[in-house]
C-alpha positions, -999 to +999 in steps of 0.1 A: -741+367+436-747+352+400-727+324+391-703+327+360-717+305+333-691+310+307-673+279+293-640+280+276-656+281+241-675+314+249-645+328+270-624+321+237-650+336+214-652+366+236-613+371+235-612+368+199-590+334+199-619+316+182-644+328+157-678+316+155-670+311+120-642+291+127-662+273+154-688+265+127-663+249+103-650+227+131-684+214+140-689+205+102-694+168+097-682+145+069-683+109+061-650+109+043-624+110+077-644+082+094-643+060+065-604+063+062-599+060+099-624+029+099-602+013+071-569+015+094-592+007+123-602-027+105-567-034+096-555-030+132-582-052+145-570-079+118-534-074+127-538-081+162-564-110+157-537-124+134-513-125+163-537-144+184-537-169+156-501-172+152-494-175+186-524-200+196-502-229+206-475-209+226-475-190+258-473-159+236-511-162+231-518-143+264-497-113+253-511-114+221-547-116+234-539-089+256-528-066+226-557-076+207-579-068+235-567-035+240-577-026+205-612-042+211-620-025+242-612+009+221-644+002+202-660+022+234-641+052+217-660+048+186-690+041+202-688+073+221-684+093+190-711+074+172-738+084+202-726+119+196-734+116+158-700+130+153-683+100+134-702+103+101-722+130+088-750+102+078-771+097+109-780+060+104-742+050+100-735+064+135-766+044+148-753+012+128-716+017+139-725+023+175-747-006+180-720-030+164-695-014+187-719-020+218-720-056+209-684-060+210-679-044+244-713-053+259-724-019+262-763-011+247-760+016+224-793+035+232-789+034+268-753+045+268-765+076+246-790+087+273-768+081+301-739+099+285-761+128+277-766+132+315-728+129+320-724+160+299-748+177+316-739+170+351-700+164+347-683+155+379-712+164+400-718+138+428-751+125+429-760+137+392-735+128+369-742+087+362-707+081+350-688+098+377-658+076+387-650+085+423-615+094+433-606+062+450-598+068+488-568+044+490-544+030+467-560-005+471-593+010+459-573+023+430-561-010+419-592-024+425-609-003+400-583-006+375-588-046+378-622-039+360-638-065+383-663-037+397-669-024+362-679-059+352-702-066+381-719-035+375-721-039+337-736-075+338-759-065+368-771-037+349-778-054+317-793-083+331-816-062+353-829-042+321-834-075+303-856-085+332-876-054+325-862-031+356-848+004+352-835+019+386-846+056+397-814+074+383-819+057+350-860+066+349-847+101+354-824+105+324-844+084+299-875+094+285-904+074+299-916+065+262-881+050+257-882+026+287-896-005+267-870+000+240-840+001+263-856-032+281-860-047+242-825-034+236-808-055+268-829-086+259-819-088+221-784-081+235-787-110+260-799-133+233-773-125+210-747-133+235-765-167+244-767-174+205-729-171+203-723-194+233-747-219+219-730-219+187-696-225+206-712-256+223-727-270+190-700-268+168-671-271+193-655-241+179-645-216+208-629-188+182-654-162+198-637-169+233-602-166+223-605-138+196-633-119+215-642-124+250-609-135+266-593-104+249-621-079+259-619-089+294-579-088+294-581-056+276-606-038+298-580-028+328-563-007+302-597+009+293-605+015+329-569+031+336-577+052+304-613+062+315-597+074+349-574+101+330-607+122+317-619+132+351-607+115+382-584+136+403-601+168+388-624+189+410-660+182+417-673+212+403-696+225+373-668+245+358-655+228+326-621+245+327-613+225+361-635+193+359-621+176+328-585+167+317-571+165+285-541+141+280-511+147+250-503+112+240-486+094+209-504+092+177-509+056+179-528+061+211-545+089+194-555+067+166-570+039+190-591+064+211-602+086+181-589+115+195-608+116+228-576+123+248-587+157+240-615+152+266-615+188+278-622+201+243-647+175+236-667+186+266-667+224+257-679+215+221-695+180+219-707+186+183-672+189+171-661+156+152-632+136+164-607+144+132-614+181+141-603+180+180-569+185+172-577+218+155-598+227+183-570+219+209-548+242+192-573+273+195-581+266+229-546+267+242-549+282+276-584+277+280-586+240+290-567+218+316-540+198+296-519+171+311-487+174+290-473+140+303-503+119+290-519+092+308-491+084+327-490+122+340-526+120+347-521+087+369-491+105+387-513+130+397-542+107+410-517+085+432-502+118+446-537+128+460-543+093+471-511+091+491-519+127+503-489+146+484-514+166+469-545+182+481-575+159+471-595+172+443-627+158+459-627+180+489-638+208+463-676+208+460-694+231+438-720+257+448-744+239+431-746+208+451 
């Protein structure tokens, strides 16, 4: 039997919900929206960083650093868009901003691009999707993942392994052979950058990078882990994009922080659509994507119900192609 390979985009095109002309317009890239968003972004980072400065000598410092960290870890969302080359029309701007974001959150930009490409190709397929976050087996495992300890352990291990000149078998599969040296150099330069910052702190006694950057990122990462779970965790491990990805309806401030990546199913169906056009694509694809109307909270309620056995576990479903 031949597998139906239609996506919600092709289904919508066939049903007349979305025309090819409309899709082409949605895919149009522009530098303008990104510059406006970035101006607000820098203002937000400055404001939360200002809260850290104002609370430096009080117990309010830790909540301030956590809030600042939540903003900082959302550089992931901006970097994610940059590796798709959809933030700016100008290609080199995507590379520049993507690399700067990667330095903020310790995520090498070029490596992330190759890894993420495979994620889009094999979304939610065990043994193929390099970014797959498995549905935890227990509530303890769920909390352990959100703590971000497993994430940091894996990321530092990955970074230092690359800096030492080693790529594992999976990484060699999804990166071109001619790029291996580039990825190793990228990791080494990133490690040298952090060592230079640390050296500056020791030599000058100025530990601002720790208070305004590194500690906030550590404090904010559990929030990013929780958000990342809402994209695919708890959805079936199948190739069907109508099933394996979840979009979440969230508030405007959170949409701003995540660069509209709450419309994650829409993004997977048409990854060339820029962040600023995703709300319009969402409106067009009503009924063709899986949407969680309760937002991030609703997604976690769904995940926890599966963990507690109150809903069928999604990972019991496997694709015929596996």
